[in-house]
The first five atom37 places (N, CA, C, CB, O) and aatype in JSON, in Angstrom:
{
  "aatype": [12, 15, 1, 6, 10, 16, 11, 6, 6, 19, 1, 16, 11, 13, 10, 11, 8, 19, 17, 7, 12, 9, 6, 18, 17, 3, 16, 12, 19, 7, 6, 11, 16, 15, 7, 6, 11, 10, 15, 7, 10, 16, 8, 15, 9, 10, 0, 0, 9, 3, 7, 4, 15, 16, 3, 10, 14, 7, 13, 9, 10, 0, 14, 15, 14, 8, 6, 15, 3, 11, 5, 18, 10, 9, 3, 2, 3, 6, 3, 18, 13, 14, 6, 2, 8, 6, 2, 3, 19, 2, 0, 3, 9, 7, 7, 4, 10, 8, 6, 10, 10, 18, 14, 9, 7, 11, 6, 12, 7, 10, 19, 11],
  "atom_mask": [
    [1, 1, 1, 1, 1],
    [1, 1, 1, 1, 1],
    [1, 1, 1, 1, 1],
    [1, 1, 1, 1, 1],
    [1, 1, 1, 1, 1],
    [1, 1, 1, 1, 1],
    [1, 1, 1, 1, 1],
    [1, 1, 1, 1, 1],
    [1, 1, 1, 1, 1],
    [1, 1, 1, 1, 1],
    [1, 1, 1, 1, 1],
    [1, 1, 1, 1, 1],
    [1, 1, 1, 1, 1],
    [1, 1, 1, 1, 1],
    [1, 1, 1, 1, 1],
    [1, 1, 1, 1, 1],
    [1, 1, 1, 1, 1],
    [1, 1, 1, 1, 1],
    [1, 1, 1, 1, 1],
    [1, 1, 1, 0, 1],
    [1, 1, 1, 1, 1],
    [1, 1, 1, 1, 1],
    [1, 1, 1, 1, 1],
    [1, 1, 1, 1, 1],
    [1, 1, 1, 1, 1],
    [1, 1, 1, 1, 1],
    [1, 1, 1, 1, 1],
    [1, 1, 1, 1, 1],
    [1, 1, 1, 1, 1],
    [1, 1, 1, 0, 1],
    [1, 1, 1, 1, 1],
    [1, 1, 1, 1, 1],
    [1, 1, 1, 1, 1],
    [1, 1, 1, 1, 1],
    [1, 1, 1, 0, 1],
    [1, 1, 1, 1, 1],
    [1, 1, 1, 1, 1],
    [1, 1, 1, 1, 1],
    [1, 1, 1, 1, 1],
    [1, 1, 1, 0, 1],
    [1, 1, 1, 1, 1],
    [1, 1, 1, 1, 1],
    [1, 1, 1, 1, 1],
    [1, 1, 1, 1, 1],
    [1, 1, 1, 1, 1],
    [1, 1, 1, 1, 1],
    [1, 1, 1, 1, 1],
    [1, 1, 1, 1, 1],
    [1, 1, 1, 1, 1],
    [1, 1, 1, 1, 1],
    [1, 1, 1, 0, 1],
    [1, 1, 1, 1, 1],
    [1, 1, 1, 1, 1],
    [1, 1, 1, 1, 1],
    [1, 1, 1, 1, 1],
    [1, 1, 1, 1, 1],
    [1, 1, 1, 1, 1],
    [1, 1, 1, 0, 1],
    [1, 1, 1, 1, 1],
    [1, 1, 1, 1, 1],
    [1, 1, 1, 1, 1],
    [1, 1, 1, 1, 1],
    [1, 1, 1, 1, 1],
    [1, 1, 1, 1, 1],
    [1, 1, 1, 1, 1],
    [1, 1, 1, 1, 1],
    [1, 1, 1, 1, 1],
    [1, 1, 1, 1, 1],
    [1, 1, 1, 1, 1],
    [1, 1, 1, 1, 1],
    [1, 1, 1, 1, 1],
    [1, 1, 1, 1, 1],
    [1, 1, 1, 1, 1],
    [1, 1, 1, 1, 1],
    [1, 1, 1, 1, 1],
    [1, 1, 1, 1, 1],
    [1, 1, 1, 1, 1],
    [1, 1, 1, 1, 1],
    [1, 1, 1, 1, 1],
    [1, 1, 1, 1, 1],
    [1, 1, 1, 1, 1],
    [1, 1, 1, 1, 1],
    [1, 1, 1, 1, 1],
    [1, 1, 1, 1, 1],
    [1, 1, 1, 1, 1],
    [1, 1, 1, 1, 1],
    [1, 1, 1, 1, 1],
    [1, 1, 1, 1, 1],
    [1, 1, 1, 1, 1],
    [1, 1, 1, 1, 1],
    [1, 1, 1, 1, 1],
    [1, 1, 1, 1, 1],
    [1, 1, 1, 1, 1],
    [1, 1, 1, 0, 1],
    [1, 1, 1, 0, 1],
    [1, 1, 1, 1, 1],
    [1, 1, 1, 1, 1],
    [1, 1, 1, 1, 1],
    [1, 1, 1, 1, 1],
    [1, 1, 1, 1, 1],
    [1, 1, 1, 1, 1],
    [1, 1, 1, 1, 1],
    [1, 1, 1, 1, 1],
    [1, 1, 1, 1, 1],
    [1, 1, 1, 0, 1],
    [1, 1, 1, 1, 1],
    [1, 1, 1, 1, 1],
    [1, 1, 1, 1, 1],
    [1, 1, 1, 0, 1],
    [1, 1, 1, 1, 1],
    [1, 1, 1, 1, 1],
    [1, 1, 1, 1, 1]
  ],
  "atom_positions": [
    [[98.85, 115.95, 124.18], [97.43, 115.71, 123.99], [97.24, 114.66, 122.89], [96.7, 117.03, 123.63], [97.89, 114.72, 121.84]],
    [[96.38, 113.73, 123.13], [96.12, 112.64, 122.21], [95.34, 113.12, 120.99], [95.36, 111.52, 122.91], [94.5, 114.02, 121.1]],
    [[95.62, 112.51, 119.82], [94.91, 112.87, 118.6], [94.82, 111.66, 117.69], [95.61, 114.04, 117.87], [95.55, 110.68, 117.88]],
    [[93.96, 111.72, 116.73], [93.82, 110.65, 115.75], [94.99, 110.7, 114.77], [92.47, 110.75, 115.0], [95.36, 111.77, 114.28]],
    [[95.55, 109.54, 114.48], [96.63, 109.48, 113.49], [96.08, 109.79, 112.11], [97.3, 108.1, 113.5], [94.93, 109.48, 111.79]],
    [[96.9, 110.41, 111.29], [96.51, 110.67, 109.9], [96.65, 109.39, 109.08], [97.37, 111.82, 109.29], [97.3, 108.44, 109.51]],
    [[96.05, 109.38, 107.93], [96.16, 108.24, 107.01], [97.62, 107.94, 106.7], [95.37, 108.52, 105.71], [98.03, 106.78, 106.66]],
    [[98.41, 108.98, 106.47], [99.82, 108.82, 106.15], [100.58, 108.24, 107.34], [100.44, 110.16, 105.74], [101.46, 107.39, 107.16]],
    [[100.26, 108.67, 108.55], [100.92, 108.14, 109.75], [100.58, 106.67, 109.97], [100.52, 108.97, 110.99], [101.44, 105.87, 110.35]],
    [[99.33, 106.31, 109.73], [98.92, 104.91, 109.86], [99.66, 104.05, 108.83], [97.38, 104.76, 109.68], [100.17, 102.98, 109.16]],
    [[99.71, 104.53, 107.59], [100.41, 103.81, 106.52], [101.88, 103.61, 106.89], [100.29, 104.56, 105.18], [102.41, 102.52, 106.73]],
    [[102.52, 104.67, 107.39], [103.93, 104.6, 107.76], [104.14, 103.61, 108.91], [104.45, 105.99, 108.16], [105.08, 102.81, 108.87]],
    [[103.28, 103.64, 109.92], [103.4, 102.69, 111.04], [103.28, 101.25, 110.53], [102.32, 102.97, 112.11], [104.04, 100.38, 110.94]],
    [[102.31, 101.02, 109.64], [102.12, 99.67, 109.11], [103.35, 99.22, 108.33], [100.88, 99.63, 108.22], [103.83, 98.1, 108.52]],
    [[103.85, 100.07, 107.45], [105.0, 99.7, 106.63], [106.26, 99.51, 107.47], [105.25, 100.76, 105.56], [107.07, 98.63, 107.17]],
    [[106.44, 100.3, 108.51], [107.58, 100.1, 109.42], [107.45, 98.76, 110.14], [107.68, 101.26, 110.45], [108.44, 98.07, 110.37]],
    [[106.22, 98.39, 110.49], [105.99, 97.09, 111.12], [106.35, 95.97, 110.16], [104.51, 96.96, 111.57], [106.99, 94.99, 110.55]],
    [[105.95, 96.1, 108.89], [106.29, 95.09, 107.88], [107.8, 94.98, 107.72], [105.64, 95.44, 106.52], [108.33, 93.88, 107.66]],
    [[108.5, 96.12, 107.66], [109.97, 96.07, 107.55], [110.6, 95.41, 108.76], [110.53, 97.49, 107.38], [111.6, 94.7, 108.63]],
    [[110.03, 95.63, 109.94], [110.53, 94.94, 111.14], [110.37, 93.43, 111.02], [0.0, 0.0, 0.0], [111.24, 92.67, 111.44]],
    [[109.24, 93.0, 110.45], [109.02, 91.56, 110.26], [109.97, 91.0, 109.2], [107.56, 91.29, 109.86], [110.46, 89.88, 109.34]],
    [[110.23, 91.76, 108.16], [111.18, 91.33, 107.13], [112.55, 91.11, 107.78], [111.28, 92.38, 105.98], [113.2, 90.09, 107.55]],
    [[112.96, 92.07, 108.58], [114.27, 91.96, 109.25], [114.29, 90.74, 110.18], [114.58, 93.24, 110.05], [115.27, 90.0, 110.2]],
    [[113.23, 90.54, 110.93], [113.16, 89.4, 111.85], [113.31, 88.08, 111.09], [111.82, 89.41, 112.62], [114.15, 87.25, 111.45]],
    [[112.5, 87.88, 110.05], [112.54, 86.61, 109.33], [113.82, 86.45, 108.52], [111.33, 86.5, 108.4], [114.29, 85.33, 108.33]],
    [[114.4, 87.54, 108.05], [115.65, 87.47, 107.29], [116.82, 87.05, 108.17], [115.94, 88.81, 106.65], [117.71, 86.34, 107.72]],
    [[116.81, 87.5, 109.42], [117.94, 87.22, 110.31], [117.71, 86.01, 111.2], [118.22, 88.43, 111.18], [118.52, 85.71, 112.07]],
    [[116.59, 85.3, 110.99], [116.3, 84.12, 111.8], [117.41, 83.08, 111.62], [114.93, 83.53, 111.43], [117.78, 82.72, 110.51]],
    [[117.9, 82.61, 112.73], [118.97, 81.62, 112.73], [118.35, 80.23, 112.87], [120.0, 81.89, 113.87], [117.36, 80.05, 113.57]],
    [[118.94, 79.27, 112.22], [118.45, 77.9, 112.36], [118.35, 77.19, 111.03], [0.0, 0.0, 0.0], [118.97, 77.58, 110.04]],
    [[117.56, 76.16, 111.04], [117.44, 75.28, 109.88], [116.26, 75.67, 108.97], [117.28, 73.85, 110.33], [115.77, 74.83, 108.22]],
    [[115.82, 76.89, 109.03], [114.68, 77.32, 108.22], [115.06, 77.44, 106.75], [114.12, 78.65, 108.73], [116.1, 78.03, 106.42]],
    [[114.22, 76.89, 105.88], [114.43, 77.06, 104.44], [113.91, 78.43, 104.04], [113.71, 75.94, 103.63], [113.21, 79.09, 104.81]],
    [[114.25, 78.88, 102.85], [113.74, 80.16, 102.39], [112.22, 80.11, 102.28], [114.36, 80.55, 101.03], [111.55, 81.11, 102.56]],
    [[111.67, 78.97, 101.88], [110.2, 78.82, 101.81], [109.56, 78.95, 103.18], [0.0, 0.0, 0.0], [108.5, 79.57, 103.31]],
    [[110.19, 78.36, 104.2], [109.66, 78.47, 105.57], [109.72, 79.91, 106.06], [110.44, 77.55, 106.53], [108.8, 80.39, 106.73]],
    [[110.8, 80.59, 105.73], [110.92, 82.0, 106.13], [109.87, 82.86, 105.42], [112.33, 82.53, 105.82], [109.25, 83.72, 106.04]],
    [[109.69, 82.63, 104.11], [108.68, 83.4, 103.36], [107.28, 83.11, 103.88], [108.77, 83.08, 101.86], [106.45, 84.02, 103.99]],
    [[107.02, 81.86, 104.21], [105.73, 81.49, 104.77], [105.53, 82.17, 106.13], [105.63, 79.96, 104.92], [104.45, 82.68, 106.41]],
    [[106.56, 82.18, 106.95], [106.49, 82.84, 108.25], [106.27, 84.33, 108.12], [0.0, 0.0, 0.0], [105.47, 84.92, 108.86]],
    [[106.97, 84.95, 107.18], [106.79, 86.39, 106.94], [105.36, 86.68, 106.49], [107.79, 86.89, 105.89], [104.74, 87.62, 106.98]],
    [[104.86, 85.88, 105.57], [103.49, 86.08, 105.09], [102.5, 85.94, 106.24], [103.16, 85.08, 103.96], [101.59, 86.75, 106.38]],
    [[102.68, 84.91, 107.05], [101.8, 84.71, 108.21], [101.86, 85.91, 109.14], [102.19, 83.42, 108.97], [100.83, 86.35, 109.65]],
    [[103.04, 86.44, 109.37], [103.2, 87.6, 110.25], [102.48, 88.82, 109.7], [104.68, 87.91, 110.45], [101.85, 89.56, 110.46]],
    [[102.58, 89.05, 108.4], [101.91, 90.2, 107.78], [100.4, 90.04, 107.88], [102.35, 90.36, 106.3], [99.69, 90.98, 108.22]],
    [[99.91, 88.84, 107.57], [98.47, 88.61, 107.66], [97.97, 88.74, 109.09], [98.12, 87.22, 107.11], [96.89, 89.28, 109.32]],
    [[98.76, 88.27, 110.05], [98.37, 88.4, 111.46], [98.29, 89.88, 111.86], [99.37, 87.65, 112.37], [97.41, 90.26, 112.62]],
    [[99.2, 90.69, 111.34], [99.15, 92.13, 111.63], [97.89, 92.75, 111.04], [100.41, 92.84, 111.07], [97.22, 93.54, 111.71]],
    [[97.55, 92.4, 109.81], [96.33, 92.91, 109.17], [95.1, 92.48, 109.98], [96.22, 92.41, 107.71], [94.15, 93.25, 110.13]],
    [[95.13, 91.25, 110.49], [94.01, 90.7, 111.25], [93.86, 91.3, 112.64], [94.16, 89.21, 111.36], [92.85, 91.08, 113.31]],
    [[94.85, 92.05, 113.09], [94.76, 92.68, 114.41], [95.41, 91.88, 115.51], [0.0, 0.0, 0.0], [95.1, 92.08, 116.68]],
    [[96.33, 90.97, 115.16], [97.0, 90.13, 116.15], [98.4, 90.64, 116.49], [97.09, 88.7, 115.64], [99.25, 89.87, 116.93]],
    [[98.65, 91.91, 116.28], [99.92, 92.53, 116.62], [99.69, 93.46, 117.8], [100.53, 93.3, 115.4], [98.65, 94.11, 117.89]],
    [[100.65, 93.52, 118.71], [100.5, 94.43, 119.84], [100.71, 95.88, 119.43], [101.48, 94.06, 120.96], [100.3, 96.8, 120.14]],
    [[101.35, 96.09, 118.27], [101.68, 97.44, 117.83], [100.62, 98.08, 116.93], [102.98, 97.42, 117.12], [100.62, 99.3, 116.74]],
    [[99.73, 97.26, 116.36], [98.78, 97.76, 115.37], [97.39, 97.2, 115.62], [99.24, 97.4, 113.95], [97.25, 96.12, 116.2]],
    [[96.35, 97.94, 115.2], [95.0, 97.39, 115.26], [94.75, 96.52, 114.02], [93.93, 98.52, 115.36], [95.61, 96.45, 113.14]],
    [[93.6, 95.86, 113.96], [93.22, 95.16, 112.74], [92.91, 96.18, 111.65], [0.0, 0.0, 0.0], [92.6, 97.34, 111.93]],
    [[93.01, 95.73, 110.41], [92.75, 96.61, 109.27], [91.63, 96.06, 108.41], [94.01, 96.79, 108.43], [91.44, 94.85, 108.31]],
    [[90.89, 96.95, 107.79], [89.89, 96.56, 106.8], [90.66, 96.28, 105.52], [88.79, 97.69, 106.59], [91.48, 97.09, 105.08]],
    [[90.39, 95.14, 104.92], [91.05, 94.77, 103.67], [89.94, 94.34, 102.71], [92.12, 93.62, 103.88], [89.36, 93.27, 102.86]],
    [[89.67, 95.17, 101.75], [88.57, 94.92, 100.83], [89.0, 95.23, 99.4], [87.33, 95.76, 101.21], [89.89, 96.06, 99.19]],
    [[88.39, 94.56, 98.42], [88.76, 94.82, 97.03], [88.42, 96.24, 96.61], [88.07, 93.82, 96.1], [87.46, 96.84, 97.1]],
    [[89.22, 96.76, 95.72], [89.0, 98.1, 95.17], [89.19, 98.03, 93.66], [89.97, 99.15, 95.82], [90.18, 98.54, 93.14]],
    [[88.25, 97.4, 92.96], [88.42, 97.22, 91.52], [88.34, 98.54, 90.76], [87.37, 96.26, 90.99], [87.71, 99.5, 91.21]],
    [[89.0, 98.57, 89.62], [88.92, 99.73, 88.74], [87.48, 99.85, 88.25], [89.92, 99.6, 87.54], [86.78, 98.84, 88.11]],
    [[87.05, 101.05, 88.0], [85.65, 101.29, 87.61], [85.24, 100.53, 86.35], [85.43, 102.77, 87.4], [84.05, 100.28, 86.15]],
    [[86.18, 100.18, 85.5], [85.83, 99.47, 84.26], [85.87, 97.95, 84.42], [86.78, 99.9, 83.16], [85.45, 97.23, 83.51]],
    [[86.37, 97.45, 85.56], [86.53, 96.01, 85.74], [85.21, 95.25, 85.67], [87.19, 95.74, 87.06], [85.12, 94.22, 85.0]],
    [[84.19, 95.75, 86.36], [82.92, 95.02, 86.46], [82.34, 94.74, 85.08], [81.93, 95.82, 87.3], [82.02, 93.59, 84.77]],
    [[82.19, 95.76, 84.26], [81.59, 95.56, 82.95], [82.46, 94.67, 82.06], [81.36, 96.89, 82.26], [81.94, 93.84, 81.32]],
    [[83.77, 94.83, 82.15], [84.68, 93.99, 81.37], [84.48, 92.52, 81.74], [86.15, 94.41, 81.61], [84.39, 91.66, 80.86]],
    [[84.42, 92.24, 83.04], [84.25, 90.85, 83.49], [82.87, 90.31, 83.11], [84.47, 90.75, 85.0], [82.75, 89.15, 82.73]],
    [[81.85, 91.14, 83.23], [80.51, 90.72, 82.82], [80.51, 90.39, 81.33], [79.46, 91.81, 83.14], [79.97, 89.37, 80.91]],
    [[81.12, 91.27, 80.54], [81.18, 91.05, 79.08], [81.91, 89.76, 78.73], [81.87, 92.23, 78.4], [81.66, 89.17, 77.68]],
    [[82.82, 89.33, 79.6], [83.59, 88.1, 79.36], [83.05, 86.92, 80.18], [85.06, 88.33, 79.69], [83.72, 85.91, 80.35]],
    [[81.84, 87.08, 80.68], [81.15, 86.03, 81.44], [82.0, 85.53, 82.62], [80.8, 84.86, 80.52], [82.07, 84.33, 82.89]],
    [[82.64, 86.48, 83.32], [83.45, 86.15, 84.49], [82.85, 86.82, 85.72], [84.92, 86.59, 84.29], [82.18, 87.85, 85.62]],
    [[83.1, 86.23, 86.88], [82.65, 86.83, 88.13], [83.46, 88.08, 88.42], [82.77, 85.82, 89.3], [84.62, 88.19, 88.03]],
    [[82.83, 89.03, 89.11], [83.51, 90.29, 89.41], [83.52, 90.55, 90.91], [82.83, 91.46, 88.67], [82.71, 90.01, 91.67]],
    [[84.46, 91.4, 91.31], [84.62, 91.73, 92.72], [83.61, 92.79, 93.14], [86.05, 92.23, 93.0], [83.19, 93.61, 92.32]],
    [[83.21, 92.78, 94.43], [82.33, 93.84, 94.92], [83.05, 95.19, 94.87], [81.85, 93.54, 96.36], [84.27, 95.26, 95.06]],
    [[82.29, 96.22, 94.62], [82.86, 97.57, 94.63], [82.82, 98.11, 96.05], [82.08, 98.51, 93.65], [81.92, 97.79, 96.82]],
    [[83.8, 98.92, 96.38], [83.89, 99.51, 97.7], [84.13, 101.0, 97.57], [85.01, 98.85, 98.53], [84.73, 101.48, 96.61]],
    [[83.65, 101.69, 98.55], [83.85, 103.13, 98.62], [84.32, 103.45, 100.03], [82.54, 103.93, 98.26], [84.1, 102.66, 100.95]],
    [[84.94, 104.56, 100.21], [85.56, 104.89, 101.49], [84.62, 104.7, 102.68], [86.05, 106.31, 101.47], [85.05, 104.23, 103.73]],
    [[83.35, 105.05, 102.52], [82.41, 104.95, 103.64], [81.43, 103.79, 103.5], [81.65, 106.23, 103.77], [80.49, 103.68, 104.29]],
    [[81.62, 102.94, 102.53], [80.72, 101.82, 102.28], [81.56, 100.62, 101.86], [79.65, 102.16, 101.2], [81.79, 100.4, 100.67]],
    [[82.01, 99.84, 102.85], [82.95, 98.75, 102.57], [82.19, 97.42, 102.46], [84.03, 98.66, 103.68], [81.42, 97.05, 103.35]],
    [[82.42, 96.73, 101.36], [81.86, 95.39, 101.13], [83.01, 94.39, 101.02], [80.98, 95.37, 99.84], [84.09, 94.74, 100.54]],
    [[82.78, 93.18, 101.45], [83.74, 92.09, 101.31], [85.07, 92.35, 102.01], [83.99, 91.83, 99.85], [86.13, 92.1, 101.45]],
    [[84.99, 92.86, 103.25], [86.21, 93.01, 104.06], [86.7, 91.61, 104.4], [85.93, 93.86, 105.38], [86.01, 90.86, 105.09]],
    [[87.9, 91.26, 103.93], [88.41, 89.91, 104.15], [89.37, 89.84, 105.34], [89.12, 89.41, 102.91], [89.87, 88.76, 105.65]],
    [[89.62, 90.97, 106.01], [90.5, 90.98, 107.17], [89.85, 90.29, 108.37], [0.0, 0.0, 0.0], [88.63, 90.19, 108.45]],
    [[90.68, 89.82, 109.29], [90.18, 89.27, 110.53], [90.56, 87.82, 110.77], [0.0, 0.0, 0.0], [90.68, 87.41, 111.93]],
    [[90.76, 87.03, 109.73], [91.13, 85.63, 109.93], [92.12, 85.14, 108.88], [89.88, 84.75, 109.9], [92.28, 83.93, 108.7]],
    [[92.78, 86.05, 108.19], [93.69, 85.67, 107.11], [94.82, 84.77, 107.6], [94.29, 86.91, 106.47], [95.12, 83.76, 106.97]],
    [[95.43, 85.12, 108.73], [96.56, 84.32, 109.21], [96.11, 82.93, 109.64], [97.24, 85.02, 110.39], [96.9, 81.98, 109.58]],
    [[94.86, 82.79, 110.06], [94.34, 81.48, 110.45], [94.05, 80.6, 109.24], [93.09, 81.65, 111.29], [94.1, 79.37, 109.33]],
    [[93.75, 81.22, 108.12], [93.39, 80.48, 106.9], [94.57, 80.21, 105.98], [92.34, 81.24, 106.14], [94.47, 79.39, 105.07]],
    [[95.7, 80.89, 106.21], [96.85, 80.77, 105.31], [97.27, 79.31, 105.13], [98.03, 81.59, 105.85], [97.37, 78.84, 104.0]],
    [[97.51, 78.6, 106.21], [98.03, 77.24, 106.11], [96.97, 76.23, 105.65], [98.6, 76.8, 107.44], [97.28, 75.36, 104.84]],
    [[95.72, 76.3, 106.13], [94.72, 75.38, 105.6], [94.52, 75.53, 104.08], [93.39, 75.61, 106.31], [94.36, 74.53, 103.38]],
    [[94.54, 76.74, 103.59], [94.38, 76.94, 102.14], [95.63, 76.46, 101.41], [94.1, 78.43, 101.81], [95.53, 75.88, 100.33]],
    [[96.81, 76.69, 101.99], [98.05, 76.17, 101.41], [98.03, 74.65, 101.33], [0.0, 0.0, 0.0], [98.49, 74.07, 100.35]],
    [[97.48, 74.01, 102.37], [97.35, 72.55, 102.36], [96.4, 72.12, 101.25], [96.85, 72.03, 103.72], [96.68, 71.17, 100.51]],
    [[95.28, 72.81, 101.14], [94.29, 72.52, 100.11], [94.9, 72.6, 98.71], [93.11, 73.47, 100.22], [94.54, 71.84, 97.81]],
    [[95.83, 73.54, 98.54], [96.49, 73.73, 97.25], [97.67, 72.78, 97.05], [96.97, 75.17, 97.12], [98.27, 72.76, 95.98]],
    [[98.0, 72.0, 98.08], [99.12, 71.08, 97.99], [100.47, 71.75, 98.19], [0.0, 0.0, 0.0], [101.5, 71.18, 97.83]],
    [[100.47, 72.95, 98.77], [101.71, 73.69, 98.99], [102.26, 73.56, 100.4], [101.48, 75.14, 98.68], [103.41, 73.92, 100.66]],
    [[101.45, 73.04, 101.31], [101.85, 72.84, 102.71], [101.6, 71.38, 103.05], [101.06, 73.8, 103.69], [100.55, 70.82, 102.72]],
    [[102.56, 70.79, 103.71], [102.42, 69.37, 104.09], [101.81, 69.22, 105.45], [103.76, 68.66, 104.06], [101.61, 68.11, 105.92]]
  ]
}
C-alpha cells in the first residue's frame, strides 16, 4: 500500500542521490579537469533540487536565518534574509538554479 515518505526518508533519498552523483563525477573518464568535474557535480545537485531528476521531485529551498540575524543585520545597516516557517515559505529559490549556475559564473568571470 502506498504511503507518504517521512521527512527522514526523503532526506535519505536525496543524500543517496547526491552520493550517486559524487561517484559518477569522480569516476568520469576523459580529459575533464577537477574544476570541470566540480562544476558538473554542482550542476547535477542543483538540477536535482530544481526537479530535473527522474528519481526525485523538485525541492523548496528557502533561507532559514537564525532568529537573531535580522536585528543584527539591521543594527549594522545590512540587508537581511526573509524569515521562513514550516508552513509559510518566502523566497523559495528552487526551480531554476541549474539554469542560472553558468550564467552567474560567467558574470563573476569564473566561466569562459
